[in-house]
C-alpha positions as CSV (number, residue, x, y, z in Angstrom):
1,X,54.0,100.7,96.2
2,X,57.1,102.1,94.4
3,X,60.6,101.9,95.7
4,X,60.6,105.7,96.3
5,X,57.8,105.3,98.8
6,X,59.8,103.0,101.1
7,X,60.8,104.7,104.4
8,X,63.9,103.0,105.7
9,X,65.3,104.1,109.1
10,X,68.9,104.8,109.5
11,X,70.8,103.4,112.5
12,X,73.3,106.2,112.6
13,X,73.2,109.8,111.4
14,X,75.5,110.3,108.4
15,X,77.3,113.2,110.0
16,X,78.2,111.0,113.0
17,X,80.2,108.8,110.7
18,X,82.1,111.8,109.5
19,X,82.8,112.9,113.0
20,X,84.2,109.4,113.8
21,X,86.5,109.5,110.8
22,X,87.7,113.0,111.7
23,X,88.4,112.0,115.3
24,X,90.2,108.8,114.1
25,X,92.5,110.9,111.8
26,X,93.1,113.6,114.4
27,X,91.6,116.3,112.2
28,X,90.3,119.5,113.8
29,X,86.5,119.6,113.5
30,X,83.5,121.4,114.8
31,X,80.0,120.1,114.9
32,X,77.8,123.1,114.0
33,X,74.6,121.1,114.5
34,X,73.1,117.7,114.0
35,X,73.3,118.0,110.2
36,X,76.7,119.8,109.8
37,X,80.3,119.4,110.6
38,X,83.3,121.5,109.6
39,X,86.8,120.0,109.3
40,X,90.1,121.8,108.8
41,X,92.8,120.0,106.8
42,X,96.3,121.3,106.0
43,X,97.3,120.8,102.4
44,X,100.6,121.4,100.5
45,X,99.6,124.8,99.2
46,X,97.0,126.1,101.8
47,X,94.6,125.0,104.5
48,X,91.3,123.6,103.4
49,X,88.0,124.3,105.1
50,X,85.6,121.4,104.5
51,X,82.0,121.4,105.4
52,X,79.8,118.3,105.3
53,X,76.0,118.9,105.4
54,X,73.4,116.2,105.6
55,X,70.5,117.1,103.2
56,X,67.6,115.0,104.4
57,X,65.2,115.9,101.6
58,X,67.7,114.6,99.0
59,X,69.2,111.9,101.2
60,X,72.6,113.3,100.3
61,X,75.8,114.1,102.1
62,X,77.1,117.4,100.6
63,X,80.7,118.3,100.8
64,X,82.0,121.8,100.2
65,X,85.8,122.5,100.3
66,X,86.9,126.1,100.3
67,X,90.4,127.6,100.4
68,X,91.7,131.1,101.1
69,X,91.7,132.9,97.8
70,X,89.6,136.0,97.4
71,X,88.5,136.7,93.8
72,X,88.3,140.4,93.1
73,X,85.7,141.8,90.7
74,X,88.4,142.4,88.1
75,X,89.3,138.7,88.0
76,X,85.8,137.1,88.1
77,X,85.5,136.6,84.3
78,X,88.9,134.9,84.0
79,X,88.2,132.8,87.1
80,X,84.9,131.7,85.5
81,X,86.9,130.7,82.3
82,X,89.2,128.7,84.5
83,X,86.3,127.0,86.3
84,X,84.9,125.9,82.9
85,X,88.2,124.5,81.8
86,X,88.7,122.6,85.0
87,X,85.2,121.3,85.4
88,X,85.2,119.8,81.9
89,X,88.0,117.6,83.1
90,X,86.3,116.5,86.4
91,X,84.9,113.1,86.7
92,X,83.2,113.7,90.1
93,X,82.6,117.0,91.8
94,X,83.0,120.5,90.5
95,X,84.4,123.9,91.4
96,X,82.1,126.9,92.0
97,X,82.6,130.6,92.5
98,X,80.4,132.2,95.2
99,X,80.5,135.7,93.8
100,X,79.1,137.4,96.9
101,X,82.1,136.3,99.0
102,X,84.6,135.9,96.1
103,X,85.2,132.4,97.3
104,X,86.2,129.4,95.2
105,X,85.1,126.0,96.4
106,X,85.0,122.4,95.4
107,X,81.6,120.6,95.8
108,X,80.3,117.1,95.5
109,X,77.7,114.9,97.1
110,X,77.3,111.3,98.2
111,X,73.7,110.1,97.6
112,X,72.4,107.8,100.3
113,X,68.9,107.1,99.1
114,X,66.8,104.4,100.6
115,X,68.3,104.5,104.1
116,X,71.9,103.7,103.0
117,X,74.5,104.7,105.5
118,X,77.9,106.0,104.6
119,X,81.0,103.9,105.5
120,X,84.2,105.3,106.9
121,X,85.9,104.4,103.6
122,X,83.3,106.3,101.6
123,X,83.8,109.4,103.7
124,X,87.5,109.2,103.5
125,X,87.4,108.7,99.7
126,X,85.0,111.7,99.4
127,X,87.3,113.9,101.4
128,X,90.4,112.5,99.6
129,X,89.0,113.2,96.2
130,X,88.1,116.8,97.2
131,X,91.5,117.5,98.6
132,X,93.2,116.0,95.6
133,X,91.2,118.2,93.2
134,X,91.9,121.3,95.3
135,X,95.6,120.5,95.5
136,X,95.8,119.9,91.8
137,X,94.2,123.2,90.8
138,X,95.0,125.5,93.6
139,X,98.0,127.0,91.9
140,X,96.0,127.6,88.7
141,X,93.5,129.6,90.7
142,X,96.3,131.5,92.4
143,X,97.9,132.4,89.1
144,X,94.7,133.8,87.7
145,X,93.7,135.7,90.8
146,X,97.0,137.0,92.1
147,X,99.3,137.0,89.0
148,X,96.8,138.1,86.4
149,X,97.5,135.1,84.2
150,X,94.9,133.9,81.7
151,X,92.9,130.8,82.5
152,X,94.5,128.7,79.8
153,X,98.0,129.8,80.7
154,X,97.4,129.1,84.4
155,X,96.0,125.7,83.7
156,X,98.8,124.7,81.3
157,X,101.4,126.0,83.8
158,X,100.1,123.8,86.5
159,X,99.1,120.7,84.7
160,X,102.2,119.1,83.2
161,X,103.9,115.8,83.8
162,X,107.5,115.7,84.7
163,X,109.6,113.0,83.0
164,X,112.7,111.4,84.3
165,X,114.6,112.1,87.5
166,X,116.7,115.1,88.3
């Protein structure tokens, strides 16, 4: 018998853990079903719409974080360039463009193979890393979509370190 053939039962549904974390942090959430929960979080630049989905067949907790920027057909190519530039810098997770909706979102997953259950700390870290990535790059997406700036200029205009104190 291989390790992949073991069927370990979970004591709690992974989405239940997310609901507990959302409730403990007073985040607005909606449970769309047993395997899904949506959370709204206010960021510095915009509100973020986070969806967690339990994918039983992969034993993975999938996170998708979207924000309110609509990519027009004229800006798709430049947004794709920006996505490539950003994603090559990402250690975990990645940004996607859903062309049908013109929506940009950040995605990542937490693998829980073998009956492993997520902890509150893992859920909070998953959410925190998604929000950090979105906050870091939101303005670059905004510059490309709304201001017509090139991907490289948008990225260099948002990723700089300030030195000293004013």
